[in-house]
C-alpha positions as CSV (number, residue, x, y, z in Angstrom):
1,M,192.9,81.1,218.6
2,S,192.3,84.0,216.0
3,L,189.9,83.0,213.1
4,T,192.1,83.1,210.4
5,K,194.7,81.0,212.2
6,R,191.5,78.3,212.6
7,V,190.5,78.8,208.4
8,S,194.2,78.4,207.8
9,N,194.4,75.5,209.8
10,W,191.0,73.8,208.2
11,F,192.2,74.4,204.6
12,S,195.0,72.3,205.6
13,E,193.5,69.7,207.3
14,R,190.8,69.3,204.8
15,L,193.4,69.5,201.4
16,G,196.5,68.0,203.1
17,L,198.4,70.6,202.1
18,N,201.5,69.8,204.8
19,D,201.9,66.2,202.5
20,L,202.4,68.5,199.5
21,P,206.0,68.9,198.4
22,F,206.7,72.6,198.8
23,F,210.0,73.7,198.8
24,K,211.9,77.3,198.9
25,T,211.7,79.5,196.1
26,P,215.7,80.5,195.1
27,D,216.6,83.7,195.7
28,Y,217.8,84.3,192.1
29,M,213.9,84.4,191.4
30,Y,213.3,87.6,193.3
31,H,216.1,90.0,191.4
32,V,214.7,91.3,187.8
33,N,218.4,90.9,186.3
34,E,218.4,87.4,186.6
35,W,214.5,86.7,184.7
36,L,214.5,89.9,182.8
37,G,216.7,88.3,179.9
38,A,214.1,85.1,179.3
39,L,211.3,88.2,179.7
40,V,212.9,89.5,176.2
41,A,213.2,86.4,174.5
42,A,210.2,85.4,175.6
43,S,208.2,88.3,173.8
44,F,210.3,88.2,170.4
45,I,209.1,84.6,170.1
């Protein structure tokens, strides 16, 4: 087993990362067209 895999497993065991409610990022979060409007609105505020 590689060193990075062992370190990753160590952190996962110590911090309990497997118990956290991770979720898949929606596809629209990766497209600039979807969040650019919110960015422009926030800059005006």
